[in-house]
C-alpha positions in Angstrom: 91.1 103.5 137.6 88.4 100.9 138.5 88.9 97.2 138.6 87.5 96.5 135.1 89.6 99.2 133.5 92.7 97.9 135.3 92.1 94.5 133.9 91.7 95.8 130.3 94.9 97.8 130.8 96.7 94.7 132.0 95.5 92.7 129.1 96.6 95.4 126.6 100.1 95.5 128.2 100.4 91.8 127.8 98.9 91.3 124.3 100.7 94.3 122.8 104.1 92.6 123.1 103.8 91.4 119.5 103.8 95.0 118.3 107.3 95.5 119.6 108.3 92.3 117.9 106.9 93.5 114.6 108.6 96.9 114.8 111.9 95.4 115.8 111.9 92.8 113.0 110.7 95.3 110.3 113.5 97.7 111.3 116.0 95.1 109.9 114.8 96.2 106.4 113.1 99.5 106.9 115.2 102.4 108.0 113.3 105.0 110.1 109.6 105.2 108.9 108.3 104.4 112.4 105.3 106.6 111.7 104.5 104.4 108.6 105.1 101.1 110.3 102.9 102.1 113.3 100.1 103.1 111.0 100.4 99.9 109.1 100.0 98.0 112.4 97.0 100.1 113.3 95.4 99.2 110.0 96.0 95.5 110.7 94.5 95.9 114.2 91.4 97.7 113.1 90.9 96.0 109.8 91.0 99.4 108.0 92.5 99.9 104.6 95.4 102.3 104.2 96.4 104.7 101.4 100.1 105.6 101.2 101.0 108.7 99.1 104.5 109.8 98.1 106.8 110.2 95.1 108.4 107.0 93.7 111.4 105.5 95.6 110.3 106.2 99.3 109.9 102.5 100.3 106.1 102.5 100.3 105.9 99.1 98.6 108.9 97.8 100.5 107.2 98.8 103.9 104.1 96.9 103.0 106.0 93.8 101.6 108.1 93.8 104.8 104.9 93.9 107.0 103.5 90.9 105.1 106.8 89.0 105.7 106.7 89.8 109.4 103.1 88.6 109.8 102.3 85.0 109.0 99.5 85.9 106.5 98.9 85.5 102.8 100.0 88.3 100.6 99.3 89.3 97.0 100.5 92.3 95.0 98.5 93.9 92.2 100.3 96.3 89.9 97.7 98.9 88.8 98.1 100.0 85.2 95.9 101.8 82.7 95.0 98.6 80.9 94.0 96.7 84.1 90.6 95.1 84.0 88.2 94.3 87.0 88.6 90.6 86.3 92.4 90.9 86.7 91.7 92.0 90.3 88.5 90.1 91.4 88.6 87.0 89.2 86.3 85.7 86.5 84.4 82.6 85.3 86.3 80.2 83.0 84.5 77.6 80.9 85.6 74.1 81.7 85.1 71.9 78.6 85.4 68.7 80.5 82.7 69.6 83.0 80.7 71.7 80.4 80.3 74.4 83.0 81.7 77.7 84.0 84.0 77.5 87.1 85.3 80.5 89.1 89.0 81.6 88.8 89.5 83.7 91.9 91.7 86.8 91.5 94.6 88.2 93.6 92.1 90.1 95.8 91.7 86.8 97.8 94.6 87.3 100.3 95.0 88.6 103.8 97.1 91.6 102.7 96.6 93.0 99.2 99.1 95.5 97.9 97.4 97.7 95.3 100.6 99.3 93.9 100.2 102.7 92.2 96.4 102.4 92.6 95.7 105.7 90.9 97.2 104.6 87.6 94.2 102.4 86.8 90.9 103.7 85.3 87.6 104.2 87.2 86.0 100.9 86.3 88.8 99.0 88.2 88.5 101.3 91.2 84.7 100.6 91.3 85.4 96.9 91.3 87.2 97.3 94.6 84.3 99.0 96.4 82.4 95.8 97.4 85.6 94.1 98.5 86.8 97.0 100.6 83.4 97.6 102.4 81.7 94.2 102.6 84.8 92.0 102.6 83.3 90.0 99.8 83.4 89.7 96.0 80.6 88.8 93.6 81.6 86.8 90.5 78.7 85.9 88.2 75.8 84.9 90.5 78.0 83.8 93.4 79.3 85.9 96.3 82.6 84.8 97.9 83.8 85.8 101.3 87.3 87.3 101.5 89.8 85.8 104.0 90.1 87.1 107.5 92.0 89.3 108.2 91.6 91.2 104.9 93.4 94.5 104.2 94.0 96.6 101.1 97.2 98.6 101.4 97.4 100.9 98.5 100.2 103.2 97.3 99.7 106.1 95.0 101.9 108.8 93.4 101.0 112.5 93.7 98.1 113.3 91.3 100.2 115.9 89.4 102.5 113.1 88.1 102.3 111.7 84.6 99.7 109.0 84.0 97.7 109.3 87.3 94.0 109.5 87.9 92.1 111.1 90.8 90.5 108.3 92.9 86.6 108.5 93.3 85.5 110.1 96.6 83.4 106.9 97.4 86.6 104.8 97.2 88.8 107.3 99.0 86.4 107.4 101.9 86.7 103.7 102.4 90.4 104.1 103.3 90.8 104.3 107.1 93.9 106.5 106.8 95.8 108.3 104.1 99.5 108.5 105.0 101.9 111.1 103.5 105.4 109.7 103.0 108.3 112.1 103.0 112.0 111.9 102.3 114.4 110.3 104.8 116.9 112.4 106.8 120.5 112.4 105.7 121.5 110.0 108.5 118.7 107.6 107.6 119.7 107.7 103.9 123.2 106.9 104.8 122.0 103.8 106.6 119.8 102.9 103.6 122.8 103.2 101.4 124.8 100.9 103.6 122.1 98.2 103.9 121.0 98.2 100.3 124.4 98.1 98.7 125.9 95.3 100.9 126.7 91.8 99.8 123.5 90.4 101.3 120.2 92.2 101.2 118.4 92.4 104.6 115.5 90.0 105.3 113.0 89.4 108.0 111.2 86.4 109.6 107.5 86.0 110.7 107.1 87.0 114.3 103.3 87.4 114.7 100.5 85.0 113.9 96.9 85.5 112.7 95.7 84.3 116.1 97.5 87.1 117.8 96.1 89.6 115.4 92.5 88.4 115.8 92.9 88.3 119.6 94.2 91.8 119.6 91.2 92.9 117.5 88.8 91.5 120.0 90.6 93.3 122.8 90.7 96.6 120.9 86.9 97.0 121.2 87.2 96.8 125.0 89.7 99.7 125.3 87.9 102.4 127.3 86.8 105.6 125.7 85.3 108.2 128.0 82.2 110.1 126.9 84.2 113.3 126.8 86.6 111.8 124.3 83.6 110.7 122.1 82.2 114.2 122.3 85.6 115.6 121.3 85.6 113.3 118.2 82.0 114.3 117.3 82.9 118.0 117.6 86.0 117.6 115.3 84.1 115.8 112.6 81.1 118.1 112.9 83.4 121.1 112.5 84.5 119.8 109.1 80.9 120.1 107.9 79.7 123.3 109.8 82.7 125.2 110.9 80.6 128.3 111.6 79.0 126.5 114.6 82.5 126.3 116.2 83.6 129.9 115.7 85.3 129.2 112.4 83.0 131.0 110.0 85.9 131.9 107.7 86.3 128.1 106.9 82.8 127.7 105.6 83.6 128.9 102.1 86.8 126.8 102.0 85.2 123.4 102.5 83.2 121.9 99.7 82.4 118.6 101.6 83.2 117.7 105.2 84.0 114.3 106.6 81.4 111.4 106.5 80.3 109.3 109.5 83.0 106.8 108.5 85.5 109.4 109.8 83.8 109.4 113.2 84.0 105.6 113.5 87.5 105.5 112.0 88.8 108.1 114.5 87.5 106.2 117.5 88.8 102.8 116.3 92.2 104.1 115.2 92.5 106.0 118.5 92.0 102.7 120.3 94.7 101.1 118.1 97.0 104.0 118.9 96.4 103.4 122.6 97.0 99.7 122.1 100.4 100.1 120.5 101.3 102.5 123.3 100.2 99.8 125.9 97.2 101.6 127.3 93.8 100.3 128.0 92.2 103.7 127.6 92.1 106.5 125.0 93.4 110.0 125.6 93.0 113.3 123.6 96.6 112.8 122.5 95.6 109.6 120.7 93.0 111.6 118.8 95.5 114.4 117.9 98.1 111.8 116.8 95.9 110.1 114.2 93.4 112.9 113.4 95.2 114.3 110.3 95.6 110.8 108.8 91.9 110.2 109.3 90.7 113.5 107.9 93.1 114.7 105.2 91.5 112.6 102.4 87.9 113.1 103.6 87.8 116.9 103.5 87.3 118.3 100.0 88.5 121.9 99.8 86.5 124.3 97.6 87.8 126.1 94.5 88.2 129.2 96.7 90.5 127.2 99.0 92.6 125.9 96.1 92.9 129.5 94.8 94.2 130.6 98.2 96.5 127.5 98.2 94.8 126.1 101.3 94.6 122.3 101.4 92.8 119.8 103.6 95.7 119.5 106.0 95.7 123.3 106.7 91.9 123.0 107.5 92.5 120.0 109.8 95.2 121.9 111.7 92.9 124.9 112.2 90.0 122.7 113.5 92.3 120.9 116.0 93.6 124.2 117.1 90.1 125.6 117.7 88.2 122.7 119.2 88.5 122.6 123.0 90.4 119.6 124.3 88.6 117.7 127.1 
């Protein structure tokens, strides 16, 4: 390990202390769910939006709300419903009779953390309104463009698409989410602890333990975390295999993939791997970082074909196969 890499490693070890504080404080409310909390922190570190999917009642909303309480940042919650309008999210122009002019009324999207709750219950026109905000970190109302605050993060929850009253999100919007997390049921022991905490005389609460300055400083350091050329080649091979699996000895997958991952997936995998290394107090990325976050990056970006659906093969099965076949550096 050369001198510059040692210095980055030392800085990461020092600056990643606040991650432990966040996890410790959040665990006062959230039982288990370390996987979810770590991914939420990775989203904050990279500035990438996250999509959490699971049946109702699995603490998706509670996890996000707890994160906002632990961080000293502004937070807004938007409940997505079938009658929601773009102006309800972004804001609109209101006529001021005293000034004889239209003035902007900014919507709840103007916050550091925005919880888009049950995002797939709103129609396509509302989803389209989010595209500019999620990609360019800005909102246009009338003829004026407004910058969103920094940091800015959309943390969305959705119910499985086979549930009543849900819509399938457009591919263009789904691709803008850094990761898609699958939330499962707690274990019996975790549920016993949930029962104890949530039925006590005083509900658990948390305090702010990290600042915006710490987050922005960590973001700057994240880009300095070392990534070897072999790791970059590994990422490129994985993403390329989702588009042309026949080039990697997986010709049987060609008919099962309608669309592979976009270049956003390549960038997302590199940045998220750096964030994974950061929370594990390392100044360099390893193949294990890629494997740990790979499924979260790719599961929503690979579109299985009708043939795959007929054979009950989903995107996660395809990702598992690709990671099993691509040679690890």
